N, C-alpha and C positions, 0 to 999 in steps of 0.2 A: 404345522400343526396348530399354531396359535392364531391363524387368520382365517378361520372358517367362515366368519361373519362376512368376509369380503367374497365378492363374485369370483368364480374360478380363474377368470383372465386377470384378476387383481392379486391373486395369491402368488407367493414363491414357493417353489418346490426344492427339494434337495438335489444338489449338482454332485458331479464326480469328475476326476480326471480321466479323461479317454486314452491319453497317450502322452509321453514325454521322452524327448531325446536329448542327450544320450541317457541310457538307462541308469547309468550311475558314475558319479565323479568322485574320487576320494576326499579331495580337499572341500568338496561343496555337495554334501550329501541333499538328496531331493526330499523335501519335507512335503509329502502329498497333502496332508490335512491342512496345514498352513497356506500352501499355494491355492488349494482349492477355496478355501475361505476368503482369501484376499483376491482372488480372481473374480469370485461372485459373491461379495459380501452380502448381498441381498438374496441370494439364492438364484435357481432357475427360474426363468419367466417366460410366459406365452403371450402372443400378440395375434391379431388378425390383420387383414389388409387395410382396415380402418384406422389402425393405430400407427404411430410414428416409430419407424424401425432403423432410423439413422445409426450408424456405427458410432460407438463411443469410446474413448481412450482414456485410461487412469494408469496411475502408477502406485507402488507400494514398496515398502522396505522391511525386509526380515532382519532383525538385529538379534545375533546369537548372544550366548551367556560370555563369550570371551570378548564381546564388543564387535566383532566383525560383523560386516552388513552385506546383504545381497539385495539387489535391486530388481524390481520386476515391472514390466511395462504390458499393458494388456489392451488388446482390441476387442471389444465385445459387439458382436453383430447378430443378426437374426436369419435363420435359414428356414425353408419350408419344411414342414413336417410331413414326412412320406408315409409314416407308419399309420394303417389305417386303424390299428388297436388303439393308439394313442389319441387320434381324432374321435373315435367312438366314446373313449374314456372322458374326453373333455366335454362331449354331448351329454353323457350321462351325469357328470358332474353338475352341469347347468340344469339339468331336468331336476335333480335333487334339491339344488339351491333355489330354483323357482318354486317348488313345491314348499320349501321351508319359509320362503319370503310370503307366499299366498296364505299359509297357514298362520303365520305370526300376525299378518294384516287382518285376518278374519278375527282372530282372538282378540286383538287389541280394539279393534273397532267394534266388534258384536254386531255386525250390521251385514246386510246383504251387498253383493258387489254392485247391484243396481243402485242402491243409494249411495255407495262409495263413488260410483262414477258420476252420479249426478252432482256431487258435491265439488268435483274438479271442473274448473271452467275450461273452456276451449284452448286458451293458451298454455295452461298447465299440462293439459292432457298431451298437446303437441310437443311440449318440452319433455315430458315423461317417455312418450314414444321415441324421441329421438335418443334419450338417455339409455333406454332399453336396447336400441339398435346398436349403439356403439358400446354397449356392456353386455353382449350376447354372443353366442356362438351357435350356428346352424351348419352342421356338416355338409349339407347339400348346397350351401350358399357361400360359406366363408372359407377363406384359406388360412390354416393354422401356421404360425411361426414360433420358433422356439430360440432362446438365446444361446449363444456359443462364443467361446474366447479362443484367441490364439495369444500367447504370452511368451515374452522373451525374458530370461532371467539373466543378469550380468553383474559382474563384480564392481563396476563403475557406473555412475548415473549418466549414461549416454543417452539422454531422453529423445533429443531430436532425431538421432541416428536410428534408434529402435522404433520410433513412431512411424518414420519414412519407410522403415523397412517392412513393419507390420502392414501399414496402408497399401503398400505395393503388393504384398503377399495377398492381402484380402481382395485386392482387385484382380490378382490373377485367379483367385479361387472362383470369383464370382463372374468373370468376363465370358462371354461367348466365344471369344477367340483365345485358344490356350497359348500361354507364354512360350517364348523360344525354346526353353529347356523344360525337363519335367520339374514339378514342385520340389520334389526331394532333393534335387541338385542345388537349388537355392538355399535350402534349409542346411544341407551338409556343409555348403560354402561358408555360411555365417557361423556355423557352430565349429568348424574344424581348420578352416583355411583362411579366415580372417583374423589377424592377430590384434592384440591390444597395440594402439600407438604408444611409441616410447614417450616418456615424459618431456613436456615442451615442444612436442611434433603433432602434426595432423596426419590423418590417414584418410585415403580415398578407396572405396570398394564399390563394387556394382551390386545393386539391389536386383530386383526383377526386371524393372522397366529403365530405372534412372541410377546414375551414380549417386553415392552417399558419403558424406564427409564427417568424420568426427574428430575433436581436437582435445588434447590432453594437456592440462597445466603443467609447466615445469615445476622443479623442486621448490623455487624460491616465490611461486605464484600462490594466489589463493585456491583452495580445493575447488574441484569441477562442480559447477552449479549451472546445469544445462537448462534449467526451466525459466521461460520467458518471463520478464518481469512485468510486462504488459498484463498478463493474466492475474497476477497479484493485485494490480491497481484495479482491475475490473472486478474482481472478487471482493476485495475488502474496502475499496475506496479510498481517496486520498487522506482524509482525516484519521481513519482507523489505521492506515498503514504509517502515518507519521506517529501515532500512539504508540503502535508496536515498536517501532524503530526506537522511541524514546525509552520504552521499557526495556529494550535491548542494552542500550547504553547505560541505564541504572541498574542492570543487572538483576532486574525483577524476574520473577518466574512468570511464564507465559503459557496459557493453554488455549489451543485452538480447537473449537469443538465443530464438527461437521458431519454430514451424513456420507 
């Protein structure tokens, strides 16, 4: 509602949870609003074939009032919109947006389109045409895609294992060749048949295509931290990381701000 000045493909839309399994767990109730917001913090988004649609993975933590934590691992990807009604609605949104843009340009310039066009040199006109091409939607020419998430919610932060399982599940969904077993069997397996590894032990289980290993620290070891340190160095840089580490040792308050 607050981004109507953006073109329709750059806007974000309200998302919702399509399904979750199991339906209910007594010790870990499903918080639909929180999971929905954390899976798609920026909302539902649309793309066309001209945009980047590579899958992306992120994680989140839900901390409850009693201090208990639940970890979520999310793979966001784009799938083709098959509903003609949604494609038509997107075309209508663009027609409305272009009409508003045209009227605002005329109002601000108080001149004819001929004089406006003559004031733009050939290079700028080409750039403008390219920008409009990559920031437009034509139902007869473009393919519309919408964002979708698959998410695993776990009691411990097994990031690498969850990431590998989600990537394999995504490949099975998008592959031309179906996996050896129905998709539901792999989901049932990880939800009901794969146990947590005992403290200090490793567990190997099979995903869709390849085996996955997760390891749990022992009672006298540091808590599980399955996030790769390389990414921290890439995101923060060496100097910032040394500064953060110094602040930790000095017991200072640290605030990390990010999108």
